C-alpha positions in Angstrom: 0.1 0.1 -0.1 1.6 3.3 -0.8 2.1 6.0 1.6 -1.2 8.2 0.7 -3.1 5.2 0.8 -2.2 4.4 4.3 -2.5 8.3 5.0 -6.0 8.1 3.7 -7.0 4.9 5.3 -5.8 6.7 9.1 -7.6 9.3 8.0 -10.8 8.0 7.2 -10.0 6.5 11.1 -9.6 9.4 12.8 -13.1 10.5 10.9 -14.5 7.2 12.8 -13.2 8.2 15.8 -13.9 11.6 16.3 -17.9 10.9 15.1 -17.7 8.3 18.5 -16.2 10.6 20.7 -18.8 13.3 19.9 -21.6 10.9 20.0 -20.9 9.1 23.6 -19.5 12.7 25.0 -23.2 13.2 25.7 -23.8 10.4 27.8 -20.9 11.0 29.4 -23.6 13.9 31.5 -26.1 11.2 32.6 -27.6 11.1 35.4 -27.5 7.4 35.6 -23.3 7.4 37.1 -23.0 3.5 35.2 -23.6 5.1 31.7 -22.1 8.5 32.7 -18.8 6.8 33.8 -19.0 4.2 30.8 -19.6 6.5 28.2 -16.2 8.4 29.6 -14.3 5.7 29.0 -15.2 5.2 25.9 -14.8 8.9 24.9 -10.9 8.4 26.5 -10.7 5.2 23.8 -11.7 7.4 21.1 -9.2 9.9 22.0 -6.6 7.2 22.8 -7.3 5.9 19.4 -7.2 9.5 17.6 -3.8 9.7 19.0 -2.5 6.4 17.8 -3.6 7.4 14.3 -2.3 10.4 14.5 1.3 9.3 15.7 1.5 7.0 12.4 0.5 9.0 10.0 3.4 11.3 12.0 5.9 8.5 10.7 4.7 7.7 7.4 3.4 10.8 6.2 5.2 13.9 8.3 4.6 15.8 5.6 1.2 15.5 5.5 0.4 17.1 8.1 2.6 20.0 8.0 0.3 21.1 5.9 -1.9 21.6 9.0 0.3 24.1 11.3 -2.5 25.1 13.3 -2.8 21.8 14.8 -0.7 20.3 17.4 -0.1 16.9 16.0 2.5 16.6 18.9 -0.4 17.1 21.4 -2.4 14.6 20.3 -0.1 11.9 20.1 1.1 13.4 23.6 -2.4 12.6 24.9 -2.5 9.3 23.6 0.2 8.2 25.5 -0.2 9.8 29.0 -4.0 8.2 28.7 -2.3 4.9 27.5 0.5 4.8 30.7 -1.2 7.1 32.8 -4.9 6.4 32.8 -5.6 8.0 36.0 -4.6 11.2 34.9 -7.4 11.8 32.4 -9.9 14.1 34.0 -13.5 15.2 33.0 -12.3 18.8 32.2 -9.7 17.6 29.9 -11.9 15.6 28.1 -14.3 18.3 28.2 -12.1 20.4 26.9 -10.7 18.2 23.9 -14.0 17.6 22.7 -15.4 20.8 22.7 -12.9 22.6 21.7 -10.4 20.9 20.1 -12.3 18.1 18.1 -14.2 20.6 16.2 -10.7 21.9 14.9 -9.4 19.1 14.4 -12.2 17.2 12.4 -12.7 20.0 9.7 -8.1 19.9 9.3 -8.9 16.4 8.6 -11.4 16.9 6.2 -9.0 19.3 4.6 -6.4 16.6 4.4 -8.9 14.2 2.9 -9.2 16.5 -0.1 -5.7 17.2 -0.2 -4.8 13.1 -0.4 -7.5 13.1 -2.8 -6.3 15.5 -5.5 
């Protein structure tokens, strides 16, 4: 598989995990503690997967990511690393901030990158 095709698949994966995170985030405010905790963990896993896919693109096609310099690619991978290696370090405020502030910009950038790779 070519470098371009690998990047396209990884970008598509990121969009799937972004949508899942946005969908699950709404359940984190459930009055049922079990549901809220499960949703929080599901969103955290989605953020881990986003970071993992960004890391793979970073290793495979750093030039592509450099076309979107306003996205903190290394921070995304860093959050993934923190979530994987220090899961207790995640908190709801950090997750909430990521979903509300960072994810919309990331989603737009991923869509732009997909458009660039198709041309």
